[in-house]
C-alpha positions, 0 to 999 in steps of 0.5 A: 488534480490527483496523483496516483501510484499502484504496486501490484502483485505484492507478495503479502496478504491484504489482512496484514497490509490493511491495518497499515493503510488505515494508519495513514489514510487522510493524513498529510504527506509528511505525517504519513511518511513519519508514521510509516517510517516508525511503524514496525513490519514489512507492511509499512515498508511496502506502503511507504514505497507506494506513498513516495512513488505517488508523491514523486508522480505528483511533483514531476508529472503534475507540478504539485507542491509536496508540502500541500499533499495529503493521502486522499485515498489508499486501497489494499485489494486482494491479488491472485492467490498461488496455491501450493501443496504440503504433505499431510498426515496419512498420505494426504496433502494439505493446501497452502495459500500464498496470497498477494495484494494490490496497493494503490495510493492517491494524493491530492493537494489541500484546498482542492476538492 
């Protein structure tokens, strides 16, 4: 049994989110939440919110025990990129890429494969 949560179209680059996801992959739920709470930056807040949502899904929808949960899988994928223009030198325009991400978290119970 597994519980999932997905946050789509998060307005942060996947390059900034992936190191945060690597910190908690495979960790127990309580340990992962502690790591995310004390990790600086906006990326940790976003990942923490999705992990908490997956934990709530596990408890309420699947009757899983919160103490036995661990982060089985966490993926940060590239979302759509917004393209904006900025004035450049000599009348030219330079492109600004505003990247977005999709964050998905899967929690499983220990002892269950």
